[in-house]
C-alpha positions in Angstrom: 12.1 23.9 -9.8 10.3 20.7 -7.9 12.5 18.8 -5.5 13.0 15.3 -6.4 10.8 13.1 -3.5 12.6 11.7 -0.9 11.9 8.4 0.4 12.2 7.9 4.4 11.0 5.6 7.4 7.5 6.9 8.6 7.6 8.4 12.3 4.8 8.5 14.9 4.4 12.4 13.8 3.8 12.1 9.9 0.4 9.7 11.8 -2.1 12.4 11.0 -0.4 13.4 7.0 -0.3 9.6 6.7 -4.3 8.8 7.6 -5.0 11.8 5.6 -3.3 10.7 2.5 -4.6 7.3 2.6 -8.6 8.8 2.7 -8.5 10.7 0.2 -6.1 8.5 -1.4 -9.0 5.6 -0.9 -11.8 8.6 -2.0 -10.3 9.2 -5.2 -9.1 5.7 -5.7 -12.5 3.6 -5.3 -15.2 5.9 -6.3 -17.4 3.9 -8.3 -16.0 1.4 -6.7 -17.8 1.8 -2.9 -21.2 3.1 -2.0 -20.2 6.8 -2.6 -21.9 7.6 1.3 -18.6 5.5 2.8 -16.5 7.1 1.2 -17.5 10.7 1.8 -17.7 9.0 5.7 -14.7 8.2 6.4 -12.9 10.4 8.5 -8.5 11.1 8.3 -9.2 11.5 12.3 -10.6 8.4 13.1 -8.0 6.9 10.6 -5.3 8.6 12.5 -6.6 7.0 16.0 -6.6 3.4 14.2 -2.8 3.8 12.6 -1.6 4.9 16.1 -2.5 1.9 17.7 -0.9 -0.3 14.6 2.3 1.4 14.3 2.5 1.1 17.8 2.1 -2.9 18.0 3.9 -3.4 14.6 6.6 -5.8 14.4 9.8 -4.8 13.2 9.4 -6.9 10.2 6.5 -4.1 9.5 7.7 -1.3 7.2 6.2 2.5 6.8 7.5 4.0 4.3 6.7 7.9 3.2 7.5 10.0 0.1 8.2 13.6 1.0 8.8 16.0 -1.5 8.5 20.5 -0.8 8.7 19.6 2.6 4.9 17.7 2.9 4.4 14.6 2.8 2.9 13.2 -0.6 2.7 9.2 -0.5 2.9 5.9 2.3 3.5 3.1 1.8 3.5 -0.2 4.3 4.4 -4.1 3.7 5.5 -6.4 6.0 5.7 -10.7 5.8 2.4 -11.6 4.3 -0.4 -12.6 6.0 -2.4 -15.9 5.8 -5.6 -16.3 4.5 -8.7 -17.2 6.1 -7.3 -20.0 8.6 -4.5 -21.2 6.3 -1.3 -21.9 7.5 0.7 -18.8 7.7 2.8 -19.0 4.8 6.9 -18.9 4.3 8.4 -16.0 6.2 10.6 -15.7 2.7 7.9 -13.9 1.5 6.1 -10.3 1.7 3.7 -8.4 1.1 2.5 -5.1 -0.2 -0.2 -3.6 2.0 -1.0 -0.6 1.3 0.5 2.2 -1.0 -1.6 5.4 -1.7 -1.0 9.2 -2.8 -3.0 12.3 -3.0 -5.2 12.0 -6.4 -3.1 15.1 -7.6 0.8 13.5 -7.0 -0.8 10.3 -9.4 1.5 10.5 -12.1 3.9 12.0 -10.8 6.7 9.6 -10.1 6.2 9.6 -6.8 4.0 6.3 -6.3 7.1 4.3 -8.4 9.9 5.4 -6.2 7.4 4.7 -3.3 7.1 0.9 -4.6 10.5 0.7 -5.5 11.9 1.4 -2.7 9.5 -0.7 -0.7 10.8 -3.1 -3.7 15.0 -3.1 -2.5 14.1 -2.2 1.2 11.7 -5.8 1.0 14.8 -7.7 -0.9 16.9 -6.6 2.0 14.9 -7.9 5.0 14.8 -11.5 3.3 11.8 -11.9 1.6 12.0 -13.1 -1.9 9.0 -12.2 -3.1 5.9 -9.8 -2.8 2.4 -9.9 -3.3 -0.7 -7.4 -2.9 -4.2 -7.1 -3.4 -5.5 -4.8 -5.4 -9.5 -4.2 -5.7 -10.7 -6.5 -9.3 -12.1 -3.1 -11.2 -9.4 -1.2 -10.1 -7.8 -1.0 -13.2 -5.4 2.3 -12.9 -4.2 0.4 -9.9 -3.6 -2.4 -11.7 -2.1 -1.1 -14.9 0.5 0.8 -12.2 1.4 -2.1 -10.4 1.8 -4.7 -13.6 3.8 -1.8 -14.5 6.4 -2.5 -11.4 6.6 -6.7 -12.3 3.6 -8.0 -10.5 1.3 -10.0 -12.2 -1.7 -11.5 -11.1 -2.1 -14.9 -9.6 -6.0 -15.9 -10.9 -6.5 -15.3 -6.8 -9.9 -14.0 -5.7 -10.8 -12.8 -1.9 -13.9 -11.6 -1.9 -14.0 -8.1 0.4 -17.7 -6.4 0.8 -17.7 -2.5 1.9 -20.7 -1.3 3.5 -23.8 -4.4 2.0 -21.8 -3.7 -1.4 -19.0 -6.8 -3.2 -15.7 -5.6 -4.4 -13.7 -8.7 -5.0 -9.5 -7.8 -4.8 -7.6 -10.3 -6.7 -4.0 -10.7 -6.3 -0.9 -9.7 -8.0 2.7 -11.3 -6.9 5.8 -10.4 -8.3 9.2 -11.8 -7.1 12.3 -10.1 -6.2 15.3 -9.8 -8.2 18.8 -11.2 -7.2 19.7 -6.9 -7.1 16.5 -6.4 -4.9 17.0 -9.2 -2.4 20.6 -8.9 -1.5 
C-alpha cells in the first residue's frame, strides 16, 4: 500500500534531496526545450550549494514546502512575493508568485504535484496573498496543462529567457485565490 503524501515546511536537512529533485525535474521537464548539453551538465551538488544560500537568506514571506512519501522527499515547491520585473516598481504585497514546483519524473501524474500546488494555494492565502502568478516555459505543454487544471490562466505576458545561447521564452499565468484559500 502506498503511503499518502505529506506536505511540510522544508528544513535545512532537506536541501540535498531538494537539489536532486530540482535537477532531475529540469532534466526531464526541459528536454527538447533547452540545450541537452546544458541539462546534462546540471549538478545536484552545485544546486545544493546555491539552495543553501537562498534558503539561509530567504525572508519569512518566502515559503519552501516539500512533499514526503514513504520516508523520502518526492516534491518541492516555493512561493513568496511577486518579483519585480526589469526595474519596474514592485507589485502590491497582496500578490504572490509560485517560483518553482518540481517532482522527480517517476512521480509525475501520481497526485503529488496537485497536493503541492493545493498546499501552496492554501498557505499563500493564509499568508495574505490574494493572487498567485507563475512563469512557465512556453513550450512546456505538460506543465501548462497542470497549472491550467489548478485554475491558473495565461495573461498574455511573455518574458525572454535564454539558456546557453538558446531562447526559451516563458509565459505568465495568474490565479486569484478563492475566499476559502485566503481565509
